[in-house]
N, CA, C and O of each residue as an XYZ file, in Angstrom:
1024
protein
N      34.140    226.475    189.776
C      34.241    226.500    188.524
C      35.592    225.833    187.931
O      35.644    225.185    186.886
N      36.567    226.085    188.709
C      38.018    225.840    188.141
C      37.915    224.251    188.317
O      38.302    223.525    187.401
N      37.367    223.693    189.553
C      37.515    222.048    189.544
C      36.487    221.548    188.434
O      36.670    220.428    187.956
N      35.657    222.148    188.098
C      34.654    221.641    187.056
C      35.249    221.366    185.719
O      35.045    220.351    185.054
N      36.040    222.421    185.379
C      36.613    222.593    183.882
C      37.956    221.933    183.603
O      38.413    221.810    182.466
N      38.685    221.429    184.944
C      39.991    220.909    184.920
C      39.699    219.592    184.297
O      40.357    219.275    183.306
N      38.677    218.687    184.816
C      38.813    217.398    184.032
C      38.418    217.266    182.663
O      38.858    216.372    181.941
N      37.543    218.193    182.263
C      37.174    218.404    180.913
C      38.443    218.792    179.999
O      38.651    218.366    178.862
N      39.169    219.601    180.660
C      40.622    220.061    179.881
C      41.484    218.936    179.666
O      42.106    218.726    178.625
N      41.496    218.175    180.760
C      42.398    216.926    180.686
C      41.924    216.024    179.766
O      42.725    215.444    179.032
N      40.463    215.768    179.675
C      40.046    214.846    178.748
C      40.165    215.389    177.311
O      40.484    214.642    176.386
N      39.941    216.509    177.160
C      40.136    217.242    175.634
C      41.604    216.954    175.350
O      41.855    216.468    174.247
N      42.541    217.171    176.135
C      43.939    217.094    175.774
C      44.417    215.580    175.396
O      45.203    215.355    174.476
N      43.867    214.614    176.190
C      43.868    213.156    175.915
C      43.355    212.810    174.623
O      44.017    212.142    173.828
N      42.176    213.246    174.377
C      41.468    212.812    173.214
C      42.354    213.349    172.095
O      42.642    212.639    171.132
N      42.834    214.743    172.237
C      43.670    215.449    171.044
C      44.929    214.670    170.805
O      45.371    214.503    169.669
N      45.468    214.223    171.820
C      46.847    213.473    171.784
C      46.790    212.258    171.116
O      47.682    211.790    170.410
N      45.441    211.641    171.424
C      45.317    210.249    170.692
C      44.933    210.498    169.350
O      45.172    209.585    168.560
N      44.421    211.470    168.933
C      43.993    211.704    167.514
C      45.575    212.083    166.866
O      45.997    211.429    165.912
N      46.193    212.923    167.327
C      47.460    213.342    166.880
C      48.545    211.982    166.705
O      49.241    211.867    165.696
N      48.572    211.142    167.657
C      49.186    210.062    167.894
C      48.862    209.161    166.534
O      49.793    208.758    165.836
N      47.488    208.877    166.213
C      47.184    207.955    165.237
C      47.661    208.634    163.825
O      48.074    207.972    162.873
N      47.544    209.984    163.839
C      47.974    210.555    162.549
C      49.365    210.698    162.327
O      49.733    210.725    161.153
N      50.322    210.806    163.347
C      51.600    210.794    162.975
C      52.270    209.388    163.288
O      53.463    209.156    163.095
N      51.464    208.593    163.733
C      52.076    207.250    163.683
C      52.795    206.735    165.017
O      53.565    205.775    164.975
N      52.507    207.421    166.208
C      53.222    207.045    167.329
C      52.412    206.065    168.036
O      51.387    206.462    168.589
N      52.741    204.826    168.091
C      51.979    203.964    168.608
C      52.196    203.937    170.322
O      51.313    203.546    171.086
N      53.337    204.354    170.700
C      53.210    204.442    172.244
C      52.479    205.439    172.878
O      52.084    205.234    174.026
N      52.213    206.589    172.257
C      51.325    207.656    172.780
C      49.920    207.156    172.439
O      49.055    207.448    173.266
N      49.552    206.476    171.402
C      48.154    206.090    171.218
C      47.825    205.049    172.233
O      46.735    205.124    172.800
N      48.748    203.973    172.556
C      48.493    203.068    173.591
C      48.277    203.637    174.994
O      47.439    203.087    175.710
N      48.983    204.723    175.461
C      48.903    205.478    176.537
C      47.386    206.105    176.642
O      46.702    206.011    177.661
N      46.975    206.741    175.468
C      45.669    207.493    175.497
C      44.683    206.511    175.610
O      43.737    206.764    176.356
N      44.713    205.335    174.963
C      43.719    204.250    175.018
C      43.746    203.705    176.489
O      42.680    203.494    177.068
N      44.861    203.491    177.054
C      44.789    202.888    178.398
C      43.920    203.715    179.253
O      43.092    203.202    180.006
N      44.120    205.195    179.134
C      43.389    206.134    180.018
C      41.965    206.031    179.876
O      41.138    205.955    180.784
N      41.731    206.039    178.391
C      39.958    205.742    178.059
C      39.627    204.558    178.701
O      38.457    204.534    179.081
N      40.400    203.392    178.987
C      39.905    202.341    179.475
C      39.334    202.408    180.943
O      38.581    201.551    181.404
N      39.772    203.515    181.622
C      39.478    203.658    183.018
C      37.948    204.116    183.186
O      37.379    203.795    184.229
N      37.229    204.875    182.179
C      35.990    205.248    182.222
C      35.131    204.572    181.290
O      35.540    203.865    180.368
N      33.788    204.839    181.589
C      32.487    204.398    180.711
C      31.547    205.367    181.034
O      31.103    205.560    182.166
N      31.219    206.038    179.922
C      30.018    207.090    179.940
C      29.154    206.796    178.744
O      29.584    206.537    177.620
N      27.918    206.861    179.093
C      26.923    206.648    177.925
C      25.695    207.444    178.206
O      25.091    207.358    179.275
N      25.325    208.256    177.178
C      24.045    209.114    177.311
C      23.042    208.737    176.089
O      23.438    208.771    174.924
N      21.976    208.447    176.371
C      21.022    208.117    175.475
C      19.686    208.787    175.620
O      19.325    209.336    176.661
N      18.934    208.712    174.462
C      17.510    209.301    174.540
C      16.574    208.336    173.639
O      16.999    207.565    172.778
N      15.335    208.507    173.970
C      14.223    207.495    173.246
C      12.957    208.472    173.373
O      12.924    209.544    173.976
N      11.886    207.823    172.637
C      10.791    208.336    172.690
C       9.793    207.278    172.191
O      10.154    206.167    171.803
N       8.413    207.727    172.229
C       7.532    206.557    172.108
C       7.586    206.330    170.577
O       8.002    207.201    169.813
N       7.142    205.109    170.162
C       7.122    204.636    168.666
C       6.456    203.370    168.600
O       6.248    202.618    169.552
N       6.077    203.159    167.176
C       5.150    202.127    166.973
C       5.545    200.743    167.732
O       4.723    199.958    168.206
N       6.838    200.606    167.755
C       7.105    199.203    168.261
C       7.043    199.196    169.701
O       6.920    198.088    170.222
N       7.111    200.334    170.543
C       7.256    200.278    171.929
C       5.876    200.774    172.759
O       5.593    200.574    173.940
N       5.204    201.412    171.835
C       3.875    202.085    172.362
C       4.023    203.308    172.888
O       4.918    203.993    172.394
N       3.281    203.843    173.899
C       3.001    205.011    174.510
C       4.270    205.310    175.355
O       4.846    206.394    175.258
N       4.710    204.281    176.220
C       5.797    204.535    177.445
C       7.173    204.450    176.717
O       7.470    203.503    175.990
N       7.933    205.437    176.949
C       9.300    205.421    176.363
C       9.851    204.384    177.023
O       9.552    204.153    178.195
N      10.795    203.580    176.274
C      11.528    202.231    176.826
C      12.628    202.854    177.642
O      13.737    202.459    177.281
N      12.643    203.631    178.541
C      13.940    203.807    179.313
C      13.425    203.818    180.608
O      12.592    204.711    180.760
N      13.650    203.085    181.661
C      13.341    202.902    182.950
C      14.012    202.052    183.729
O      14.054    200.879    183.357
N      14.716    202.453    185.032
C      15.195    201.648    185.871
C      16.515    202.087    186.540
O      16.836    203.256    186.325
N      17.137    201.525    187.129
C      18.291    201.923    187.966
C      19.034    200.703    188.277
O      18.458    199.737    188.778
N      20.394    200.696    187.983
C      21.245    199.422    188.280
C      22.696    200.134    188.560
O      23.217    201.028    187.894
N      23.200    199.486    189.732
C      24.393    199.794    190.252
C      25.237    198.583    190.239
O      24.737    197.458    190.209
N      26.716    198.831    190.266
C      27.605    197.834    190.119
C      28.743    198.291    190.987
O      29.196    199.429    190.865
N      29.199    197.460    191.831
C      30.533    197.367    192.508
C      31.438    196.219    192.276
O      31.709    195.389    193.143
N      31.914    196.210    191.009
C      32.636    195.109    190.505
C      31.630    194.132    190.098
O      30.477    194.242    190.514
N      32.004    193.114    189.258
C      31.072    192.231    188.544
C      30.481    191.322    189.514
O      29.510    190.657    189.153
N      30.965    191.193    190.774
C      30.351    190.309    191.745
C      29.378    190.872    192.603
O      28.746    190.213    193.428
N      29.232    192.326    192.376
C      28.155    192.940    193.461
C      27.262    193.795    192.466
O      27.701    194.864    192.041
N      26.126    193.372    192.128
C      25.148    194.164    191.292
C      23.744    194.136    191.940
O      23.296    193.134    192.499
N      23.089    195.297    191.826
C      21.786    195.529    192.238
C      20.932    196.215    191.358
O      21.480    197.193    190.849
N      19.790    196.027    191.019
C      18.769    196.684    190.299
C      18.229    196.160    188.988
O      18.505    195.019    188.619
N      17.557    196.872    188.362
C      16.950    196.400    186.985
C      16.551    197.628    186.107
O      15.898    198.588    186.514
N      17.031    197.462    184.863
C      16.964    198.577    183.862
C      16.521    198.137    182.436
O      16.857    197.031    182.013
N      15.887    198.859    181.810
C      15.772    198.851    180.327
C      15.890    199.964    179.554
O      15.358    200.991    179.976
N      16.516    199.991    178.430
C      16.504    201.098    177.622
C      16.573    200.640    176.186
O      17.137    199.583    175.905
N      15.998    201.432    175.242
C      16.029    201.132    173.954
C      15.872    202.497    172.937
O      14.821    203.119    172.778
N      16.947    202.749    172.404
C      17.118    204.173    171.803
C      18.339    204.454    171.182
O      19.225    203.613    171.027
N      18.410    205.776    170.778
C      19.882    206.403    170.379
C      20.790    206.720    171.562
O      20.391    207.231    172.608
N      22.075    206.362    171.296
C      22.998    206.421    172.603
C      24.336    206.744    171.908
O      24.693    206.241    170.842
N      25.143    207.780    172.744
C      26.511    208.006    172.438
C      27.275    207.321    173.545
O      27.033    207.781    174.661
N      28.090    206.389    173.497
C      28.667    205.500    174.210
C      30.164    205.446    174.368
O      30.813    204.961    173.441
N      30.813    205.913    175.495
C      32.241    205.729    175.532
C      32.624    204.641    176.587
O      32.900    204.841    177.770
N      32.585    203.427    175.906
C      32.689    202.246    176.741
C      34.212    201.756    176.952
O      34.656    200.713    176.472
N      34.802    202.491    177.589
C      36.268    202.324    177.760
C      37.086    202.795    176.688
O      37.004    203.987    176.393
N      38.002    201.914    175.947
C      38.494    202.421    174.724
C      37.495    202.073    173.418
O      37.848    202.372    172.277
N      36.361    201.488    173.664
C      35.577    201.270    172.706
C      34.476    202.461    172.494
O      33.777    202.721    173.474
N      34.268    203.196    171.306
C      33.296    204.178    171.145
C      32.431    203.649    170.365
O      32.740    202.796    169.533
N      30.983    204.184    170.574
C      29.848    203.780    169.622
C      28.876    204.878    169.811
O      28.737    205.525    170.849
N      28.155    205.040    168.605
C      27.174    205.896    168.506
C      26.055    205.295    167.564
O      26.345    204.890    166.438
N      24.799    205.251    168.051
C      23.820    204.638    167.244
C      22.824    204.059    168.131
O      22.698    204.486    169.279
N      22.044    203.028    167.632
C      20.693    202.556    168.382
C      21.487    201.225    169.322
O      22.435    200.487    169.055
N      20.652    201.343    170.423
C      21.255    200.255    171.570
C      19.889    199.778    172.142
O      19.007    200.587    172.432
N      19.758    198.538    172.283
C      18.705    197.823    173.262
C      19.543    197.262    174.244
O      20.581    196.650    173.988
N      19.022    197.502    175.537
C      19.800    197.118    176.786
C      18.685    196.640    177.898
O      17.823    197.415    178.310
N      18.785    195.436    178.284
C      18.019    194.982    179.300
C      19.017    194.381    180.498
O      19.911    193.593    180.189
N      18.826    194.775    181.809
C      19.926    194.286    182.617
C      19.229    194.253    184.032
O      18.602    195.232    184.436
N      19.339    193.262    184.666
C      18.867    192.938    186.020
C      20.027    192.275    186.776
O      20.721    191.428    186.214
N      20.255    192.672    188.106
C      21.411    192.206    188.789
C      21.033    192.189    190.354
O      20.473    193.086    190.984
N      21.460    191.000    190.796
C      21.276    190.920    192.496
C      22.540    190.091    192.773
O      22.785    188.980    192.302
N      23.374    190.878    193.694
C      24.673    190.435    193.969
C      25.587    189.947    192.831
O      25.824    190.732    191.913
N      26.154    188.626    192.818
C      26.958    188.342    191.606
C      26.047    187.922    190.543
O      26.428    188.007    189.375
N      24.762    187.431    190.853
C      23.881    186.993    189.680
C      23.278    188.009    188.761
O      22.543    188.873    189.238
N      23.537    187.968    187.467
C      23.173    188.934    186.408
C      22.039    188.318    185.404
O      21.861    187.122    185.172
N      21.405    189.291    184.931
C      20.755    188.890    183.517
C      20.872    190.076    182.549
O      20.672    191.245    182.878
N      21.268    189.595    181.136
C      21.557    191.007    180.488
C      21.150    190.208    178.952
O      21.279    189.025    178.638
N      20.639    191.326    178.206
C      20.491    191.270    176.903
C      20.930    192.607    176.344
O      20.391    193.632    176.761
N      21.851    192.652    175.452
C      22.495    193.810    175.014
C      22.714    193.892    173.584
O      23.583    193.096    173.228
N      22.210    194.600    172.619
C      22.533    194.861    171.277
C      22.726    196.378    170.832
O      21.876    197.250    171.010
N      23.977    196.568    170.223
C      24.353    197.587    169.588
C      24.335    197.418    168.006
O      25.035    196.551    167.484
N      23.550    198.233    167.274
C      23.393    197.980    165.996
C      24.569    198.667    165.251
O      24.627    199.885    165.087
N      25.471    197.812    164.827
C      26.707    198.285    164.228
C      26.642    198.566    162.741
O      27.444    199.277    162.136
N      25.507    197.875    162.166
C      25.319    198.103    160.745
C      24.725    199.606    160.557
O      24.923    200.236    159.518
N      24.119    200.030    161.446
C      23.610    201.479    161.166
C      24.098    202.632    161.909
O      23.792    203.815    161.761
N      25.100    201.967    162.931
C      25.778    203.235    163.890
C      27.169    203.257    163.439
O      27.634    202.753    162.417
N      27.800    203.960    164.419
C      29.340    204.096    164.202
C      30.063    203.592    165.296
O      29.581    203.753    166.417
N      31.275    202.936    165.149
C      32.070    202.153    165.947
C      33.369    202.572    165.664
O      33.677    203.018    164.558
N      34.289    202.439    166.753
C      35.717    202.618    166.648
C      36.404    201.259    166.279
O      35.742    200.247    166.053
N      37.670    201.294    166.233
C      38.537    200.105    165.892
C      38.280    199.049    166.966
O      38.230    197.870    166.615
N      38.114    199.380    168.241
C      38.091    198.461    169.295
C      36.816    197.759    169.380
O      36.729    196.740    170.065
N      35.766    198.250    168.702
C      34.555    197.609    168.741
C      34.345    196.704    167.599
O      33.388    195.931    167.651
N      35.091    196.706    166.613
C      34.859    195.826    165.489
C      35.104    194.395    165.609
O      36.138    193.938    166.096
N      34.225    193.755    165.198
C      34.264    192.229    165.506
C      35.446    191.546    164.966
O      35.967    190.637    165.613
N      35.964    191.962    163.683
C      37.053    191.128    162.961
C      38.236    191.910    163.000
O      39.008    191.582    162.098
N      38.691    192.905    163.783
C      39.883    193.364    163.925
C      41.155    192.597    164.552
O      40.874    191.741    165.391
N      42.238    192.754    164.317
C      43.344    191.847    164.929
C      43.433    192.092    166.533
O      43.821    191.202    167.289
N      43.044    193.362    166.979
C      43.131    193.247    168.410
C      41.924    192.566    169.023
O      42.050    191.865    170.027
N      40.709    192.774    168.408
C      39.639    191.829    168.958
C      40.026    190.176    168.820
O      40.009    189.441    169.807
N      40.298    189.803    167.762
C      40.776    188.509    167.699
C      41.869    188.108    168.841
O      41.777    187.050    169.463
N      42.889    189.035    169.052
C      43.899    188.750    170.156
C      43.280    188.569    171.633
O      43.636    187.708    172.438
N      42.212    189.619    171.849
C      41.742    189.557    173.135
C      40.771    188.302    173.292
O      40.464    187.828    174.386
N      40.402    187.905    172.263
C      39.454    186.475    172.301
C      40.177    185.234    172.007
O      39.566    184.174    171.870
N      41.530    185.323    171.897
C      42.437    184.113    171.713
C      42.319    183.328    173.089
O      41.853    183.739    174.152
N      42.838    182.150    172.803
C      42.736    181.274    174.032
C      43.767    181.626    174.987
O      43.498    181.466    176.178
N      44.838    182.051    174.680
C      45.981    182.531    175.599
C      45.305    183.750    176.556
O      45.666    183.967    177.713
N      44.432    184.374    175.965
C      43.984    185.667    176.701
C      42.519    185.594    177.442
O      41.902    186.484    178.028
N      42.233    184.432    177.245
C      40.860    184.144    178.056
C      41.048    183.608    179.455
O      42.058    182.951    179.709
N      40.244    183.822    180.270
C      39.936    183.435    181.653
C      38.524    183.039    181.833
O      37.644    183.800    181.432
N      38.191    181.778    182.470
C      37.036    181.467    182.891
C      36.092    181.404    181.619
O      34.894    181.666    181.731
N      36.687    181.033    180.356
C      35.952    180.979    179.132
C      35.490    182.392    178.854
O      34.469    182.486    178.173
N      36.043    183.455    179.247
C      35.572    184.871    179.109
C      36.853    185.504    178.249
O      37.994    185.249    178.634
N      36.656    186.243    177.202
C      37.794    187.027    176.558
C      38.274    188.069    177.482
O      37.627    188.487    178.442
N      39.440    188.459    177.135
C      40.144    189.713    178.065
C      39.377    190.948    178.139
O      39.118    191.573    179.167
N      38.985    191.284    176.748
C      38.325    192.434    176.578
C      37.339    192.243    175.517
O      37.705    191.808    174.425
N      35.812    192.604    175.809
C      34.925    192.304    174.545
C      33.999    193.458    174.527
O      33.046    193.543    175.301
N      34.317    194.423    173.556
C      33.637    195.703    173.588
C      32.776    195.779    172.395
O      32.250    196.848    172.085
N      32.598    194.663    171.686
C      31.599    194.450    170.725
C      30.514    193.378    171.253
O      30.874    192.312    171.751
N      29.439    193.667    171.135
C      28.316    192.868    171.846
C      27.450    192.224    170.997
O      26.246    192.289    171.250
N      27.895    191.521    169.889
C      26.986    190.674    169.075
C      26.653    189.293    169.628
O      25.711    188.615    169.220
N      27.491    188.935    170.578
C      27.130    187.652    171.184
C      25.941    187.878    172.312
O      25.241    186.908    172.604
N      25.764    188.866    172.802
C      24.971    189.192    173.953
C      23.442    189.599    173.194
O      22.448    189.686    173.914
N      23.357    189.785    172.041
C      22.300    190.366    171.250
C      21.048    189.588    171.099
O      19.946    190.131    171.018
N      21.263    188.112    171.058
C      20.532    187.223    170.546
C      19.397    186.835    171.532
O      18.217    186.721    171.203
N      19.869    186.654    172.717
C      18.881    186.368    173.908
C      19.204    186.704    175.409
O      20.334    187.159    175.591
N      18.446    186.565    176.454
C      18.975    186.925    177.826
C      19.971    185.978    178.214
O      19.792    184.764    178.125
N      21.030    186.515    178.647
C      22.074    185.637    179.213
C      22.141    185.805    180.703
O      22.163    186.912    181.241
N      22.175    184.556    181.410
C      22.457    184.788    182.862
C      23.596    184.229    183.334
O      24.103    183.310    182.691
N      24.128    184.641    184.409
C      25.444    184.043    185.054
C      25.767    184.988    186.327
O      25.218    186.054    186.602
N      26.777    184.339    187.018
C      27.330    185.082    188.215
C      28.837    184.701    188.326
O      29.224    183.649    188.833
N      29.654    185.666    187.799
C      29.301    186.728    187.149
C      29.196    186.736    185.526
O      29.387    185.620    185.043
N      28.998    187.508    184.825
C      28.982    187.535    183.381
C      30.060    188.012    182.663
O      30.290    187.537    181.552
N      30.739    188.858    183.118
C      32.094    189.440    182.514
C      31.546    189.767    180.989
O      32.145    189.320    180.011
N      30.549    190.452    180.883
C      30.086    190.754    179.560
C      31.007    191.756    178.764
O      30.960    191.735    177.534
N      31.824    192.611    179.405
C      32.801    193.430    178.762
C      34.028    192.763    178.875
O      34.963    193.446    178.458
N      34.345    191.630    179.309
C      35.607    190.861    179.217
C      36.159    190.837    180.725
O      35.892    191.729    181.530
N      36.809    189.929    180.966
C      37.220    189.579    182.549
C      38.189    190.579    183.115
O      38.313    190.682    184.336
N      38.935    191.377    182.218
C      39.823    192.394    182.786
C      38.916    193.591    183.227
O      39.463    194.489    183.867
N      37.667    193.682    182.964
C      36.916    194.954    183.340
C      36.024    194.485    184.749
O      34.964    195.018    185.076
N      36.611    193.514    185.405
C      35.720    192.891    186.553
C      35.573    193.946    187.651
O      34.625    193.917    188.436
N      36.509    194.857    187.689
C      36.648    195.929    188.720
C      35.762    197.035    188.649
O      35.643    197.861    189.554
N      35.186    197.051    187.652
C      34.261    198.327    187.116
C      33.321    198.581    188.059
O      32.622    197.647    188.452
N      33.134    199.977    188.613
C      32.301    200.444    189.468
C      31.519    201.476    188.730
O      32.057    202.311    188.004
N      30.056    201.385    188.963
C      29.183    202.407    188.283
C      27.750    202.324    188.503
O      27.257    201.562    189.334
N      27.012    203.185    187.685
C      25.684    203.057    187.939
C      25.065    203.604    186.614
O      25.621    204.503    185.982
N      23.914    203.039    186.224
C      23.154    203.563    184.841
C      21.594    203.769    185.504
O      21.120    203.141    186.451
N      21.075    204.638    184.862
C      19.737    205.046    185.228
C      19.036    205.553    183.860
O      19.582    206.197    182.964
N      17.575    205.068    183.921
C      16.802    205.320    182.879
C      15.565    206.141    183.299
O      15.086    205.721    184.352
N      15.008    207.046    182.841
C      13.972    207.894    183.180
C      12.981    208.044    182.129
O      13.425    207.833    181.001
N      11.660    208.377    182.214
C      10.804    208.712    181.187
C       9.784    209.545    181.655
O       9.392    209.573    182.821
N       9.328    210.271    180.667
C       8.029    211.254    180.885
C       6.848    210.916    179.763
O       6.880    211.405    178.634
N       5.937    210.132    180.162
C       5.038    209.710    179.218
C       3.926    210.585    178.907
O       3.333    210.323    177.861
N       3.448    211.730    179.705
C       2.440    212.389    179.518
C       2.700    213.571    178.694
O       1.823    213.749    177.849
N       3.725    214.500    178.693
C       3.845    215.588    178.079
C       4.731    215.611    176.782
O       4.305    215.821    175.646
N       5.999    215.368    177.128
C       7.109    215.167    176.242
C       7.285    213.772    175.530
O       7.853    213.689    174.442
N       6.810    212.765    176.144
C       6.833    211.304    175.773
C       8.406    210.942    175.389
O       8.660    210.183    174.454
N       9.440    211.561    176.204
C      10.776    211.424    176.087
C      11.319    210.466    177.144
O      10.839    210.505    178.277
N      12.253    209.642    176.849
C      13.108    208.906    177.873
C      14.474    209.370    177.700
O      14.903    209.756    176.613
N      15.196    209.331    178.825
C      16.764    209.464    178.875
C      17.412    208.590    179.676
O      16.843    208.152    180.676
N      18.792    208.185    179.325
C      19.400    207.158    179.939
C      20.818    207.918    179.987
O      21.333    208.643    179.136
N      21.310    207.499    181.328
C      22.724    207.932    181.585
C      23.510    206.770    182.278
O      22.992    206.057    183.138
N      24.768    206.634    181.850
C      25.711    205.528    182.443
C      26.932    206.158    182.800
O      27.400    207.051    182.093
N      27.506    205.755    183.872
C      28.801    206.285    184.354
C      29.481    205.093    185.134
O      28.859    204.512    186.023
N      30.680    204.761    184.810
C      31.513    203.838    185.311
C      33.013    204.187    185.447
O      33.545    205.038    184.735
N      33.659    203.491    186.390
C      35.183    203.799    186.527
C      35.774    202.545    187.008
O      35.194    201.905    187.885
N      36.936    202.126    186.480
C      37.518    200.799    186.613
C      38.928    201.043    187.306
O      39.792    201.729    186.759
N      39.094    200.485    188.447
C      40.157    201.075    189.304
C      41.549    200.206    188.752
O      42.680    200.694    188.760
N      41.290    199.119    188.378
C      42.720    198.268    187.757
C      43.078    199.047    186.415
O      44.267    199.182    186.124
N      42.130    199.540    185.629
C      42.865    200.098    184.619
C      43.609    201.427    184.751
O      44.255    201.954    183.845
N      43.424    201.956    186.116
C      44.502    203.157    186.319
C      45.840    202.629    186.718
O      46.860    203.306    186.589
N      45.833    201.405    187.207
C      47.387    200.863    187.328
C      47.857    200.534    185.804
O      48.940    200.953    185.395
N      47.078    199.844    185.074
C      47.613    199.661    183.925
C      47.952    200.798    183.058
O      48.973    200.750    182.371
N      47.098    201.914    183.038
C      47.675    203.042    182.502
C      49.015    203.881    183.150
O      49.728    204.597    182.448
N      49.203    203.698    184.410
C      50.268    204.197    184.955
C      51.675    203.299    184.439
O      52.721    203.779    184.001
N      51.356    201.940    184.628
C      52.663    201.051    184.277
C      52.938    201.159    182.743
O      54.031    200.838    182.278
N      52.010    201.577    182.045
C      52.241    201.726    180.340
C      53.438    202.784    180.433
O      54.435    202.575    179.741
N      53.394    203.711    181.112
C      54.476    204.725    180.689
C      55.941    204.136    180.967
O      56.943    204.597    180.421
N      55.962    203.105    181.842
C      57.227    202.429    182.262
C      57.418    201.171    181.178
O      58.214    200.281    181.475
N      56.770    201.114    180.067
C      56.700    199.965    179.025
C      56.370    198.872    179.796
O      57.078    197.891    179.567
N      55.454    198.717    180.703
C      54.890    197.554    181.280
C      53.484    197.336    180.938
O      52.579    197.946    181.507
N      53.295    196.485    180.029
C      51.910    196.127    179.311
C      51.122    195.078    180.444
O      50.835    193.899    180.239
N      50.924    195.692    181.411
C      50.383    194.879    182.627
C      49.243    193.936    182.078
O      49.233    192.735    182.347
N      48.319    194.519    181.323
C      47.068    193.662    180.909
C      47.165    193.161    179.464
O      46.220    192.613    178.898
N      48.318    193.371    178.918
C      48.395    193.059    177.429
C      47.454    193.639    176.443
O      47.311    193.096    175.348
N      46.896    194.558    176.722
C      46.096    195.190    175.697
C      46.736    196.231    174.791
O      46.052    196.606    173.838
N      47.741    196.662    174.921
C      48.493    197.528    173.907
C      48.261    196.882    172.592
O      48.270    195.664    172.412
N      48.061    197.753    171.718
C      48.154    197.561    170.354
C      49.588    196.956    169.874
O      50.591    197.553    170.265
N      49.739    195.841    169.072
C      50.751    195.518    168.393
C      51.052    196.487    167.275
O      50.311    197.396    166.901
N      52.334    196.149    166.754
C      52.805    197.011    165.544
C      51.601    196.731    164.469
O      51.085    197.689    163.894
N      51.199    195.482    164.232
C      50.343    195.199    163.160
C      48.972    195.860    163.371
O      48.386    196.509    162.504
N      48.614    195.675    164.357
C      47.173    196.154    165.026
C      46.977    197.774    164.785
O      45.994    198.305    164.269
N      48.235    198.466    165.320
C      48.240    199.658    165.132
C      48.312    200.119    163.696
O      47.803    201.218    163.476
N      48.838    199.494    162.711
C      48.857    199.703    161.237
C      47.566    199.459    160.892
O      47.116    200.224    160.040
N      46.759    198.525    161.350
C      45.393    197.961    160.879
C      44.597    199.280    161.254
O      44.002    199.914    160.382
N      44.608    199.665    162.571
C      43.806    200.882    162.894
C      43.878    202.186    162.112
O      42.894    202.893    161.894
N      45.273    202.484    161.657
C      45.605    203.598    161.029
C      45.357    203.512    159.588
O      45.189    204.538    158.928
N      45.329    202.463    159.118
C      45.078    201.993    157.656
C      46.315    201.848    157.018
O      46.358    201.949    155.792
N      47.503    201.586    157.780
C      48.716    201.368    156.991
C      49.142    199.783    157.286
O      49.322    199.226    158.369
N      49.234    199.279    155.984
C      49.479    197.831    156.058
C      51.040    197.615    156.182
O      51.909    198.355    155.719
N      51.231    196.360    156.956
C      52.654    196.057    157.041
C      53.256    195.873    155.800
O      52.598    195.985    154.766
N      54.532    195.581    155.800
C      55.393    195.201    154.383
C      54.833    193.608    153.957
O      54.467    193.178    152.862
N      54.926    192.948    155.270
C      54.385    191.437    155.071
C      52.966    191.293    154.383
O      52.764    190.489    153.473
N      52.087    192.066    154.850
C      50.614    192.179    154.384
C      50.764    192.765    152.960
O      50.105    192.180    152.100
N      51.421    193.684    152.609
C      51.431    194.255    151.292
C      52.134    193.398    150.316
O      51.858    193.444    149.118
N      53.097    192.564    150.839
C      53.819    191.714    149.862
C      52.826    190.565    149.444
O      52.726    190.204    148.271
N      51.975    189.920    150.649
C      51.162    188.913    150.318
C      49.944    189.286    149.473
O      49.362    188.427    148.810
N      49.498    190.753    149.499
C      48.480    191.185    148.829
C      48.912    191.119    147.152
O      48.166    190.742    146.248
N      50.217    191.558    147.022
C      50.921    191.767    145.750
C      51.060    190.477    144.941
O      50.832    190.329    143.741
N      51.510    189.502    145.898
C      51.583    188.024    145.319
C      50.183    187.481    144.804
O      50.049    186.702    143.861
N      49.196    187.999    145.549
C      47.923    187.273    145.066
C      47.384    188.053    143.971
O      46.545    187.501    143.258
N      47.790    189.462    143.675
C      47.388    189.889    142.416
C      48.198    189.595    141.061
O      47.727    189.646    139.925
N      49.634    189.247    141.454
C      50.305    189.098    140.224
C      51.034    187.868    140.289
O      51.766    187.638    141.252
N      50.891    187.036    139.322
C      51.409    185.751    139.397
C      52.870    185.735    139.160
O      53.412    186.633    138.516
N      53.574    184.659    139.703
C      55.216    184.653    139.555
C      55.496    184.414    137.996
O      54.788    183.768    137.223
N      56.742    185.114    137.700
C      57.055    185.144    136.419
C      57.496    183.777    135.735
O      57.581    183.594    134.521
N      57.724    182.980    136.599
C      58.026    181.399    136.297
C      57.001    180.599    135.962
O      57.164    179.570    135.306
N      55.631    181.094    136.472
C      54.420    180.159    136.293
C      54.171    180.212    134.818
O      54.310    181.217    134.121
N      53.767    178.962    134.393
C      53.327    178.772    133.030
C      51.860    179.553    132.838
O      50.977    179.553    133.695
N      51.792    180.122    131.729
C      50.675    180.931    131.266
C      49.718    179.878    130.610
O      50.086    179.128    129.706
N      48.302    179.888    131.212
C      47.513    178.820    130.604
C      47.324    179.022    129.227
O      47.345    180.175    128.797
N      47.131    178.006    128.423
C      46.843    178.156    126.956
C      45.352    178.647    126.742
O      44.439    178.426    127.538
N      45.246    179.294    125.641
C      43.832    179.551    125.449
C      43.120    178.407    125.017
O      43.788    177.548    124.441
N      41.863    178.202    125.176
C      41.242    177.149    124.654
C      40.895    177.092    122.952
O      40.512    178.041    122.268
N      41.111    175.906    122.572
C      41.083    175.911    121.003
C      39.438    175.879    120.609
O      38.615    175.240    121.264
N      39.146    176.611    119.526
C      37.968    176.601    119.180
C      37.295    175.519    118.566
O      37.928    174.996    117.649
N      36.046    174.984    118.853
C      35.599    173.927    118.589
C      35.149    173.798    117.000
O      34.664    172.748    116.579
């Protein structure tokens, strides 16, 4: 019993530390907490028959992965999910179709951000996301970390490998399983577990102020996440709202 409760206690403490760090404005502690979150990938989903999918619950298959270059299996899921995707958290509707054979993969993945809940690292237009997608951070035309899946939702994507979570997660090892019971309960269940060895090193080096993967939030990104605007941003906003005192005031149009 002690071995089972200890990891949960450690996880609870780290989540609590992350929340407290955001509230008190400690960027160093927040970055360490999110580096720890990067190590793991956990998802739990549920679905049932509906007019769109018919009688069979759309949750079936098995897929295992040992790095992005070794995949095997086929899986489909469509339903509600709570997803701890590294530092990216999401709760809402997800559609996932995935096939893999060694390095070759086929993927279609859609998370409905309009109706669900997402954290800062899954927002499409955040400063952190823009930096992870910048030219300086890309490798093999893939962003460093891509935890929002808008690009993958439109059609089936094929490749070897895909780096669909970003190339920095290529060492992710894990499995996902979908099962359904169509005769009595008409329910489908889905579970995903993953672990990334390289993120362990990034987490450890972070305590020595070594940002190995360059994924630590910058000062402006941390202020953006916590809702605190930088002085430069506040000045620009104030300038747009208030005209300069030496600017001429436009004359009112004369009546005709």
